ZAZA-662296 format. One record per residue: y, z, x of N, C-alpha, C in turn; residue in three letters. Coordinates in nm, 4 decimals. Layout:
<nodes>
NODE     n_c2     n_c3     n_c1    ca_c2    ca_c3    ca_c1     c_c2     c_c3     c_c1 residuo
NODE        Y        Z        X        Y        Z        X        Y        Z        X     ala
...
</nodes>
This chain:
<nodes>
NODE     n_c2     n_c3     n_c1    ca_c2    ca_c3    ca_c1     c_c2     c_c3     c_c1 residuo
NODE  14.1527   4.1311  17.9884  14.1316   4.3163  17.9214  14.1572   4.2669  17.8247     met
NODE  14.3116   4.1912  17.7888  14.3904   4.2057  17.7279  14.3097   4.1422  17.6538     arg
NODE  14.3454   3.9821  17.6820  14.2224   3.8838  17.5599  14.1472   3.8622  17.5343     leu
NODE  14.0650   4.0295  17.5321  13.9006   4.0684  17.4818  13.9929   4.1222  17.3263     val
NODE  14.0838   4.2047  17.3487  14.1604   4.2858  17.2647  14.1803   4.2690  17.1745     gly
NODE  14.2162   4.1959  17.2040  14.2984   4.0612  17.1064  14.1822   3.9875  17.0229     val
NODE  14.0801   3.9400  17.0861  14.0000   3.8928  17.0079  13.8809   4.0122  16.9109     val
NODE  13.8308   4.1342  16.9512  13.7999   4.2123  16.9095  13.8872   4.2500  16.7512     val
NODE  14.0205   4.1941  16.7777  14.1276   4.3043  16.6747  14.0911   4.2098  16.5809     val
NODE  14.0616   4.0168  16.6191  14.0951   3.9285  16.5093  13.9516   3.9219  16.4470     gly
NODE  13.8957   3.9684  16.5065  13.7597   3.9161  16.4549  13.6966   4.0582  16.3308     leu
NODE  13.7719   4.1562  16.3630  13.8104   4.2400  16.2765  13.8418   4.2171  16.1578     cys
NODE  13.9824   4.1128  16.1928  14.0871   4.1671  16.0407  13.9814   4.0493  15.9988     ala
NODE  13.9561   3.9182  16.0706  13.8560   3.8274  15.9254  13.7405   3.9306  15.9186     ser
NODE  13.7087   3.9564  15.9432  13.6313   3.9267  15.8649  13.6437   4.0730  15.7554     ala
NODE  13.7232   4.1021  15.7755  13.7659   4.2227  15.6109  13.8603   4.1373  15.5342     cys
NODE  13.9051   4.0236  15.5586  13.9850   3.9572  15.4871  13.9075   3.8492  15.4093     ala
NODE  13.7711   3.8584  15.4480  13.6513   3.7096  15.4502  13.5870   3.7840  15.3181     ser
NODE  13.6255   3.7575  15.2360  13.5064   3.7169  15.1255  13.3492   3.6606  15.0981     gln
NODE  13.3839   3.6251  15.1721  13.2693   3.5135  15.2793  13.1536   3.5908  15.3276     asn
NODE  13.2043   3.7102  15.4176  13.1401   3.7397  15.4991  13.0148   3.8569  15.4789     leu
NODE  12.9326   3.8439  15.4008  12.8929   3.9077  15.3558  12.7714   4.0319  15.4619     val
NODE  12.7811   3.9968  15.5471  12.6808   4.0777  15.6831  12.7952   4.1965  15.7202     his
NODE  12.9416   4.1472  15.6858  13.0206   4.2409  15.7117  13.0518   4.3427  15.5837     phe
NODE  12.8907   4.3217  15.4973  13.0716   4.3613  15.3579  13.0524   4.3081  15.2619     gly
NODE  13.1255   4.1410  15.2852  13.1244   4.0885  15.1896  13.0730   4.0264  15.0766     gly
NODE  13.1420   3.9592  14.9666  13.0470   3.8914  14.8930  13.0319   3.7016  14.8711     ile
NODE  12.9234   3.6825  14.8413  12.8677   3.5513  14.8757  12.8611   3.4956  14.7479     leu
NODE  12.9328   3.3842  14.7344  12.9748   3.3148  14.5961  13.0778   3.3932  14.5083     asn
NODE  13.2083   3.4734  14.4712  13.2466   3.5580  14.4625  13.2656   3.4367  14.2695     pro
NODE  13.2383   3.5627  14.1776  13.2456   3.5206  14.0755  13.3347   3.5880  13.9946     val
NODE  13.3698   3.5798  13.8968  13.4522   3.7125  13.7949  13.3429   3.6304  13.6764     val
NODE  13.2556   3.7776  13.6545  13.1772   3.7587  13.5312  13.2830   3.7460  13.3980     pro
NODE  13.2023   3.6830  13.2912  13.1999   3.6763  13.1399  13.2316   3.7863  13.0644     pro
NODE  13.2958   3.7539  13.0316  13.2903   3.9033  12.8989  13.1361   3.9547  12.8510     gly
NODE  13.0514   3.8919  12.8665  12.9871   3.8848  12.7778  12.9328   3.8884  12.9381     ala
NODE  12.8325   3.9904  12.8910  12.6533   3.9402  12.9866  12.5917   4.0696  12.9724     thr
NODE  12.4756   4.0571  13.0327  12.4164   4.1400  13.0258  12.3003   4.1727  13.1132     leu
NODE  12.2942   4.3480  13.1990  12.1939   4.3766  13.2678  12.2039   4.3290  13.3401     arg
NODE  12.0717   4.2897  13.4647  11.9715   4.1435  13.4583  11.8390   4.2232  13.3951     cys
NODE  11.8572   4.3886  13.4366  11.6795   4.4252  13.3957  11.6948   4.4012  13.2338     ser
NODE  11.7678   4.3685  13.1626  11.7161   4.3603  13.0428  11.7327   4.1775  13.0313     glu
NODE  11.7829   4.0918  13.1402  11.7947   3.9382  13.0873  11.6775   3.8602  13.0977     ala
NODE  11.5936   3.9835  13.1921  11.5163   3.9225  13.2401  11.3702   3.8552  13.2041     his
NODE  11.3988   3.8907  13.0064  11.2813   3.9046  12.9525  11.3683   3.7605  12.8456     glu
NODE  11.4620   3.7284  12.8500  11.5909   3.5316  12.8455  11.5408   3.4728  12.9199     his
NODE  11.4622   3.5190  13.1051  11.4954   3.3624  13.1454  11.3405   3.3824  13.2317     met
NODE  11.3820   3.2451  13.2851  11.2418   3.2785  13.3549  11.3178   3.1759  13.4966     thr
NODE  11.2387   3.2283  13.6268  11.2366   3.2119  13.7367  11.2178   3.0107  13.8093     ile
NODE  11.3221   2.9376  13.8497  11.2741   2.8805  13.8435  11.2560   2.7851  13.9594     val
NODE  11.3588   2.8450  14.1080  11.3477   2.8667  14.2462  11.3345   2.9182  14.3712     asp
NODE  11.2697   3.0351  14.3918  11.3209   3.1909  14.4538  11.2653   3.1252  14.6079     arg
NODE  11.3862   3.0754  14.7100  11.2691   3.1079  14.8623  11.2798   3.2302  14.9058     pro
NODE  11.1584   3.2150  15.0105  11.2211   3.3405  15.0872  11.3455   3.3298  15.1933     thr
NODE  11.4382   3.3673  15.2296  11.4537   3.3822  15.3954  11.4452   3.3848  15.5097     pro
NODE  11.3732   3.3115  15.6235  11.3869   3.2495  15.7088  11.5604   3.3069  15.7902     asp
NODE  11.3951   3.4466  15.8181  11.4248   3.5232  15.8938  11.4020   3.5284  16.0576     phe
NODE  11.4592   3.5163  16.2013  11.3768   3.5378  16.2857  11.2930   3.6583  16.3361     pro
NODE  11.1449   3.5595  16.3889  11.0507   3.6479  16.3986  11.1089   3.7381  16.5006     glu
NODE  11.2079   3.7053  16.5758  11.2407   3.8910  16.7132  11.2853   3.9507  16.6053     glu
NODE  11.3600   3.9177  16.4517  11.5209   4.0186  16.4149  11.3384   4.0714  16.3099     leu
NODE  11.2494   4.0521  16.2786  11.1701   4.1197  16.1589  11.1016   4.1956  16.2720     ala
NODE  11.0809   4.1463  16.3869  11.0478   4.3344  16.5120  11.0679   4.4073  16.5092     tyr
NODE  11.2039   4.3056  16.5979  11.3451   4.4421  16.5816  11.3359   4.5344  16.4769     phe
NODE  11.3677   4.4971  16.3660  11.3541   4.4976  16.1942  11.2054   4.6846  16.2360     met
NODE  11.1424   4.6303  16.2783  10.9587   4.7139  16.2491  10.9843   4.8271  16.2900     tyr
NODE  11.0139   4.7744  16.4580  10.9642   4.8686  16.5481  11.1378   5.0011  16.5447     ile
NODE  11.1899   4.9781  16.4757  11.3792   5.0607  16.4759  11.3361   5.1349  16.3398     asn
NODE  11.2500   5.1363  16.2984  11.2218   5.1441  16.1641  11.3160   5.3555  16.1200     gln
NODE  11.2105   5.3932  16.2440  11.2696   5.5440  16.2581  11.4323   5.5481  16.2868     ser
NODE  11.5091   5.4444  16.2846  11.6452   5.5264  16.3594  11.7419   5.3697  16.2704     ser
NODE  11.6827   5.3549  16.1904  11.7585   5.2482  16.0444  11.7178   5.1874  15.9671     gly
NODE  11.7570   5.0721  15.8803  11.6619   5.0947  15.7309  11.6316   4.9779  15.8393     pro
NODE  11.4242   4.9112  15.7412  11.3443   4.8466  15.7528  11.3051   4.7898  15.6205     arg
NODE  11.4130   4.7392  15.5131  11.4483   4.7031  15.4127  11.5497   4.6402  15.3814     glu
NODE  11.6347   4.5313  15.3698  11.7618   4.4412  15.3218  11.7855   4.4641  15.1676     ile
NODE  11.8473   4.5781  15.1073  11.8623   4.5283  15.0019  11.9571   4.4864  14.9151     his
NODE  12.0164   4.3729  14.8239  12.0725   4.2425  14.8075  12.0630   4.3173  14.6276     met
NODE  12.2216   4.2313  14.5741  12.2323   4.2895  14.4738  12.2933   4.1588  14.4667     leu
NODE  12.2799   4.0563  14.3352  12.3943   3.8920  14.2962  12.4014   3.9378  14.1755     phe
NODE  12.4422   3.8284  14.0793  12.4267   3.7976  13.9254  12.3842   3.6792  13.9183     asp
NODE  12.3553   3.5964  13.7825  12.3005   3.5239  13.7826  12.3536   3.4808  13.6351     ile
NODE  12.4495   3.3546  13.6676  12.5867   3.2987  13.6029  12.4399   3.1816  13.4807     gly
NODE  12.5007   3.1166  13.3692  12.4603   3.1131  13.2524  12.4621   2.9752  13.3533     pro
NODE  12.4697   2.8909  13.3771  12.3799   2.7521  13.4659  12.2265   2.7891  13.5293     asp
NODE  12.1932   2.9561  13.5741  12.0974   2.9823  13.5992  12.0990   2.9833  13.7827     gly
NODE  12.2009   3.0369  13.8333  12.2695   2.9901  14.0025  12.3310   3.1333  14.0200     thr
NODE  12.3145   3.1522  14.1265  12.3672   3.3186  14.1898  12.4835   3.3247  14.2268     thr
NODE  12.5569   3.4388  14.1881  12.6757   3.4371  14.2582  12.6855   3.6134  14.3021     ser
NODE  12.8138   3.6852  14.3513  12.8422   3.7829  14.3577  12.7292   3.8678  14.4780     asn
NODE  12.6711   3.7740  14.5676  12.6082   3.7746  14.6508  12.6155   3.8840  14.7482     ile
NODE  12.5196   3.9771  14.7669  12.6363   4.1239  14.8340  12.4598   4.2499  14.8831     arg
NODE  12.5656   4.2374  14.9661  12.4533   4.4128  15.0611  12.4627   4.4823  14.9149     tyr
NODE  12.3366   4.5448  14.8601  12.3876   4.6807  14.8402  12.2473   4.8142  14.9004     gly
NODE  12.2449   4.8102  15.0010  12.2939   4.9833  15.0195  12.3783   5.0642  15.1215     ala
NODE  12.3879   5.1419  15.2086  12.4755   5.2142  15.3109  12.5819   5.1137  15.2975     asp
NODE  12.7371   5.1476  15.3372  12.7717   5.0319  15.4179  12.7625   5.0393  15.5622     ile
NODE  12.7112   5.1360  15.5107  12.7190   5.1672  15.6391  12.6373   5.1281  15.7905     glu
NODE  12.5123   5.0940  15.7234  12.4055   4.9864  15.7644  12.4071   4.9139  15.8275     asp
NODE  12.5536   4.8495  15.7363  12.5742   4.7371  15.8395  12.6577   4.7295  15.9881     leu
NODE  12.6715   4.8767  16.0438  12.6970   4.8814  16.1460  12.6038   4.8324  16.2550     asp
NODE  12.5112   4.8836  16.2044  12.3000   4.8115  16.2749  12.3331   4.6861  16.3273     his
NODE  12.3157   4.6274  16.4191  12.3254   4.4326  16.4323  12.2634   4.3853  16.3022     gly
NODE  12.0922   4.4558  16.3964  11.9625   4.3975  16.2953  12.0332   4.4417  16.1847     ala
NODE  12.0275   4.5620  16.0944  12.0564   4.5303  15.9956  12.1467   4.3650  15.9255     thr
NODE  12.3095   4.4052  16.0061  12.3478   4.2450  15.9703  12.3351   4.1249  16.0266     arg
NODE  12.2071   4.1549  16.1329  12.1567   4.0062  16.1410  12.0766   3.8918  15.9894     asp
NODE  12.0248   4.0214  15.9843  11.9125   4.0252  15.8258  12.0241   3.9422  15.7192     ala
NODE  12.1239   4.0394  15.6985  12.2127   4.0263  15.5370  12.2004   3.8742  15.5239     val
NODE  12.3047   3.7688  15.6006  12.3176   3.6462  15.5886  12.1426   3.6157  15.5710     gln
NODE  12.0593   3.5199  15.6857  11.9889   3.4643  15.6261  11.8713   3.5399  15.4375     pro
NODE  11.9725   3.6545  15.3904  11.8638   3.6894  15.2387  11.9406   3.5838  15.1687     ala
NODE  12.1401   3.6662  15.1758  12.2128   3.5947  15.1270  12.1874   3.4645  15.0838     ala
NODE  12.1644   3.4044  15.1972  12.1890   3.2854  15.1851  12.0482   3.1874  15.1436     arg
NODE  11.9443   3.2544  15.1162  11.8026   3.2474  15.0198  11.8442   3.2533  14.9043     ala
NODE  11.9241   3.4064  14.8508  11.9355   3.4325  14.7472  11.9858   3.3005  14.6613     ile
NODE  12.1235   3.2572  14.7490  12.2415   3.1537  14.6896  12.1329   3.0218  14.5963     glu
NODE  12.0404   3.0397  14.7165  11.9245   2.9144  14.6066  11.8636   2.8986  14.4911     thr
NODE  11.8932   3.0515  14.5212  11.7810   3.0975  14.3839  11.8103   3.0533  14.2724     trp
NODE  11.7073   2.9707  14.2013  11.7013   2.8924  14.0669  11.6957   2.9542  13.9596     arg
NODE  11.7196   3.0167  13.8431  11.6705   3.1079  13.6564  11.7566   2.9685  13.5771     tyr
NODE  11.6349   2.9971  13.5158  11.6270   2.9075  13.3965  11.6155   3.0007  13.1445     ala
NODE  11.7563   3.0067  13.1433  11.7760   3.0014  13.0576  11.6998   3.0004  12.9893     trp
NODE  11.6447   3.0422  12.8858  11.6018   3.0691  12.7580  11.6621   3.0576  12.6207     asn
NODE  11.6761   3.0165  12.5185  11.7094   2.9864  12.4065  11.8093   3.1457  12.3038     asp
NODE  11.6722   3.2075  12.4169  11.6901   3.3441  12.2498  11.7943   3.4391  12.3969     thr
NODE  11.8538   3.4600  12.4764  11.9623   3.5037  12.5268  12.0798   3.5306  12.4108     ala
NODE  12.0891   3.6493  12.4242  12.2562   3.7186  12.3763  12.3404   3.6450  12.5103     pro
NODE  12.3046   3.6426  12.5954  12.4933   3.6416  12.7055  12.3483   3.5977  12.8302     ala
NODE  12.4200   3.4414  12.8039  12.4165   3.4047  13.0199  12.4698   3.4052  13.0849     arg
NODE  12.4581   3.5755  13.1115  12.5121   3.6214  13.2004  12.4823   3.7459  13.3025     tyr
NODE  12.3945   3.7786  13.4061  12.2710   3.8518  13.3554  12.3834   3.9435  13.5458     ala
NODE  12.4686   4.0545  13.5352  12.4948   4.1213  13.5950  12.3815   4.2776  13.7027     thr
NODE  12.4705   4.2866  13.8410  12.3290   4.3899  13.8683  12.1865   4.2765  13.8842     gly
NODE  12.2328   4.1803  13.8868  12.0215   4.1811  13.9569  12.0545   4.2406  14.1516     cys
NODE  11.9154   4.3243  14.1480  11.8411   4.3953  14.2891  11.7256   4.3342  14.3489     glu
NODE  11.6822   4.2711  14.4942  11.5497   4.2370  14.5140  11.6021   4.2656  14.6733     thr
NODE  11.4746   4.3503  14.7002  11.4233   4.3505  14.8881  11.3581   4.3688  14.9114     arg
NODE  11.4098   4.2940  15.0657  11.3555   4.2451  15.1839  11.2886   4.3577  15.2324     phe
NODE  11.1343   4.3794  15.2295  11.0676   4.4418  15.4315  10.9975   4.4197  15.4731     asp
NODE  11.0178   4.4955  15.5455  11.0765   4.4545  15.6990  10.8962   4.5535  15.8065     phe
NODE  10.8734   4.6138  15.7145  10.7199   4.6609  15.7058  10.6049   4.5886  15.6941     ala
NODE  10.5654   4.6009  15.8602  10.3480   4.6074  15.8939  10.3178   4.5801  15.7460     met
NODE  10.2199   4.4564  15.7807  10.1117   4.5251  15.6865   9.9721   4.4654  15.7587     arg
NODE   9.9115   4.5826  15.7209   9.7169   4.6360  15.8240   9.6630   4.5007  15.7836     gly
</nodes>
């Protein structure tokens, strides 16, 4: 029993210390934004999407998120920044951190963050700054009729 207690404490300590464990509320690809930035809502007129693959959610996770919608979130809200080279950074969960207490939500955040990590954008020449902050996206688990 003592060994199990040590393992759990070790897991909690490493989850709180690591910025890469986005499914525990950390940040994937942390970057300090430069001095000149644009809000993402303003930046979209100065960029185009080059590549935006969707997450590879396990089928059973999507089903569980849907059937559990009355007691938990049915969407994954993510926030991120877009850097001067068009890559994403500061990828993080964007809803209530308490929602990460739910195992299915945690299991959905990691594939969502890994997909966002591969997204690419291209800045055009009219951009007054080439760093966008506060970009957001949602992955909905609602069934379509």
